[in-house]
N, C-alpha and C positions, 0 to 999 in steps of 0.2 A: 439548440444543441451546442451553440458556440460557448454557452456558459458552463457546459459540462466539461470538467477537466479531462485531459487525455487519458489518464488512468481509468477514470470512470467510464469513458467512452469505450475503451478496450474491454473493460469488464462487462459492459452491457452487450457488446458484440459477441464475446465468447459465451456469456450466459444465454444469449438468444440462440446461438447455434446448438448449445447443449439441450435446451428445453425444446427447441424445434425438432431435434432428432428424437428425443425421448417421447414427446407427445405425438409426433408424427407416426412413430411405430405403433404406439398404443392405440391410436385412433382407428387402426385397421383391424383390430382383433374381432370386431363384430362380423367381419366378412368370413371368418373361419368357422363360425358356429354351425351353419347348415352343412357344408361339405364334411367337416370333421365329425360331427354328430352322426351324419348319415353313413359315412364309411365305417365308423367304429361301432355302429349300432346303438348309440346312446340317445336318450331323450335330450332335449335342449337344457334340461335342468342340470346335467352333469357339467357341461361347459359353462353354463351360467354361474354355477356355484364356484367354479375355479376362478372366474373373473370377479365374482363377488368377494371371495377371499382375498384376491389380489388387492382390491380396493380397501378392504379392512386392514390387511397387513400394512399397506401403504400408509393408511391413516394412523394406526397404532404406533408405528415406528417413527412417524414424522416429528413428534415433539423431541424425541431423542436425537435424531439426526440433525434437527434444527439446533438443539442445545450444543451439540458437538461443533456444528458450523459456527455458531456464535463464539465459541471459545477458541477453536483452532483454525478457523477460516474454512471456506467452502471447498477449496481445491481437493483436499484429501477425501472429503465425503463424496464428491462427484466421481472421483476416480474409482473408489470402491463400489459406488452405486452403478457406474457404467459396466464394471466387471460382472456384477451380479445380474444385471439386466441381460447382458449377452449370454451368460450361462443359462439363465432362465429360458430364453428363446431357444437355445440349442437343445436343452433337455425337453422342452415342450415339443420340439419336432420329433423326438424319439419316443414320446409317451404314447402308449397304447392302452393304458388303464386309467381309471378315474383317479386313483391315488397319484400316479405319475403326473397327470395333468394338474392336479391340485397343488402338488409340491412345486412344479415348474412354473406354470402360469400364475398360480396363487402366491406361494411363499417367495420364491426367488425374484420374480419380476416385481412383486409388491415391494420388496426391500430395495430393489434397484430403482424403482420409480421414486421412492422416498428420498433417495440421495441425489436425484438428477432433475428434480422438478421445482415447483413453485416456491415452497417455503424456504428451501436452502438458497436458491438463486435470488429470489426477491429480497431475502434478508441481506444478502451481500450487496445487492443494488441499493437497497434502502440505506445501508451504512455508508456507501460511497458517494451518494448524490446529495446535493443541497436540498433542504426541506422543500423549498418552493418548486423544485424540479422532480421531487420524489414520485408523485402520483403519475406524472407523464412518463418517467423512466420505467416505472412498473408497468404502465400500459404498453410501452414499446416491447418489453421482454415478454409480456403475456401475449401480445400480438404475434411475436415470433413463434410461440407455441402453436398458434392458430395457423400460421403459414406452413408449419411442418405438417399439420393435419391435412391441409389442402394439397400441398405438393407431393406428399408421400403416399396418399391414399390410392391414386391411380396406379402408382408403381406397385403397391401391395397387391392390388387386384390383378395387375399384369403378371406378377410373380406367381400368384395363386393359380391363374389359368394356364400359365406356361409350364410350371414345375410341379403343381400339386401342392397340397397344404404342408406336407412335411418338409420338402425341399425349400419351399418359400420361407418357412420359419428359419431354416438354416441360413438362408441369404439375409434375412432380417437380423439374425444374430451377428453376422459379419458387419452389417451396417452399424449395429449398436456399439461395436468396439471403437467407433470414431469418438464416442463420448470420452473415452479414457484420456487420450492426449489433449483434447479440448479442456477437460477438467484440470489437467496438470498445469495448463497455462493460465488458468483463471486464478490469479493471485490476489484475492481480496484481503483487506486488512481488518481484522476484528476491531471493534471500537476500543480505544485505549481505556483501561480500567482506572477509575479514580476512587478515592476514599468515599466519595459521595454516592457512588453507584450502588444500586440495590444488588444484593446477592441473588442467586438463582432462586432460592427458597423464598426470599422476600418478594421477588417479582411474581412468583406463582401465587403467593398469598394475596398480593395486591390485586392481581387480575381476578382471582377467585371471588374477591369481595365487591367486584363491580358488576352491577346488574346488566349494563350495556354489553359487557364481554360475553355473558351467557346468551343474551339475545342475538348477538352476532354469530355465536356458535350454532344456535338453533336455526337461524336463517340460512347458514351455509350448509346445514344438513339437507335442507330443501333443494338447494342448488345441486348437490351431489346426487340426490335421488333422481332428479329430473334428467340431468345431462347424461349420466351413465346408463340409465334405463334406455334413453333414446339412442345413444351411441351403439349399444350392444344389440338391442332388440328391434330397432327400426328397420334394418334390412329384412329381417324375418317377417315383420309385420307387413311390409309392402309386398313381399313375395307371397305371403298367405292371401293377400287381397288381389292377386293376379297381375302384379306389376313385375317387370323383368328385374333380374338381379342388378343389372347396370343402373337401374333407376335408384336403388338404394345406395349404390356407390356414389352416384352423382350427387344425391342429396347430402351425404356425409361430406363430400368434397366441397359443396356449397357452404355447408356449415363452417368448415375450416377457412374458406376464402373470405366469407363475410365476417367471420369472427376477428379477422385481422383489423377490419375497420371498426368493429364493435369494441374490442378491447382497447385499442389506441384511443378511440373517442372517449370511452369511459374514463381512462386515465387522465386525459386532458380535461374533461368536464369535472373530474374529482378535484382538480386544482383550483376550480372556480366556484363550484356550487357545493352544497352540503352532500357529502358522500352517503350518509344514511338515507336521505330523501331520494337520492338518485337510485339507490337500491330498492326502495319501496316501489318506485315507478317501474323499475326493471322487472320485478317479479309480477306486478300486476299485468304488464304488457305480455310477459311470457305466458301467463295463464290464459289471456285472451287468444294468443296465437295457438296454443295447444288445443283449446276448445274449438276454434275454427277448423283446425286440421282434422280433429277426430269426428266432428259432427256434420261437416260439410261433405259433399260427394268427393270421393278420392279418385285422383287421376295423376298421371305423371306431372302435369303442370302444377296441380295443387301441392304435390309432394315437393317440387322444386321451390315453390314459393315458401313453403314451410321451412325448408333448409336455409333459404336466404334470411327469413325472419328470425329463426332460432340462432343462426350464425351471429347476427348482430347482438344477440342477448346471451350468447353461450358462455364465454369466459369473461364477460364484461364485469362480472361480480368480483373477479380475483383482484385486480388492482385497487378497486374501491374498498374491498374488505381488508386487504393487507394495509392499505393506506390509513384506514381507521385505526388499526392496531398501532401503527407507527405514530399517528397523531396523538393518541391517548397515552400510550405507554413509553414512547421513545424507541430508539433503535438498538439499545444495548442488548436486549434479549428478544429482538424482533423475530428471528428465525424460530426460536422455541415457542414464543407465544403464537406466532402465525401458524406453527405446526399444530398447536392444540386446537385452534379454530379449524384448521384443515382436517384434523382428526374427525370432527363432526361432519365435514363434507364427505369424508370417506365412509363414515357410518351410514350416511344417506345413500352413498353410492352402492354400498353392500346391499342395503335394503331394496334399492331400485332394481339392480340387476338380478339379484336372487329372487325377489318377489315376482319379477317379470317371468323368469323361467319356471318358477314353481306354479304360479297361477295359470300359465300357458299349458303346462303339462296336465294340470287339474281340470281346466275348463275348455281348452282348445282356442282361447282368444286372450287378447290383452286389454279388453274393455275396462276391467276394474282398475288396473294399474294406471291407465290414462286418467280415469276419474280421480284417483288419489292424487296424481300429479297436479291436476287442476285445483283441487281444494288446497293443496300445500302452497300453491302460488299466493293465494289470498292470505294464508297464515304468515308466510314469510314477509309479505308486504306490510302487514300489521306489526310484526316484530321489529322491523328496521325503523319504523316511524318513531319509535321511542328511544332510539340510540343517540347519545350525545358524543360528538367527536372532539370535544374540547379537551386539551391536555390536562392531565391530573395535576392538582396542586398538592404536593407532598408536604407533610408536616416536618420531615427531617430536612437537613441542609443539602438538598439535592436538586438537580435541574435536569430536565429531559434534554439531552444533547442531540443536535441534529445529526 
């Protein structure tokens, strides 16, 4: 850390606080599915669709918020994102119709997350930190998001039990406003533009022509499918199998706690070993963990072990994936290109959370979705094996700047 400049360190701290708050609040949404759906007389598909749309809007808007952050800096984007996030939570607390839930939890919070999470903040960190420290710095910020998940989840459950779902969401809206002043203080500096730099259109065309870029996108689709399906539907799955609600909360908290270790370690390892090969092993191990959880006898202890194992693998893909984008294409358009990759993550998230709710309402169980998640682990492992993280050699007089 001594080699990281004071400005970079401050940016990492502020970015970590923003992402910790944003991801911590989001991580508890799955706790609202059962009480909200029961009180309002909905099937789980209504709430699942709203959260699926949230992930889709988050992903679709991410390349645009990333491009704006690349050009104007992350501060303005985070401030607007924090405002939309808080408004979304407030309107979510007042929603009593499927349309209201879709607009608030889906559209507004989706846009808010786009401006306050990984692509925007990791892009700013990638520009501020020296190349040899970049993977580790991204691991630190990603780990902060994990800490938020761990620290805020018990508080979310406490608010839910104490106040009920509507007032709990109002309290969460108040917490989300903290993002606004934090974002205003996060003064990152966009990379200085030179005549040798690629334009936005040229950068897009360059990425589109690289097979490895599309393999990375498809692999990240799998990550989104798995983690958001688990985050939203796991409490309901455990409850359906006779385990107490507190067990589901504890499992998600363990995911957040051990994800701190997993993401930091992944960032550190990515600075030493091949990031694509690390991702291959990550997905293979994730498939083994899911298989064991689904097919071995279920108990509170097995659920806790699953939470610990998945936590170590949960967001470990984020610093590695963004690190590959930075290594191959440079940092000039990092937030935008990272946003495109993240779009595929969110398309996977949409499919995971929506398909989970749809098939549950159709069949009364989650077995098919678990099986799909296992198969996708093998697919993602194979995709990452063929990715090359070597910086591109450009024909024009340009150089990838750190």
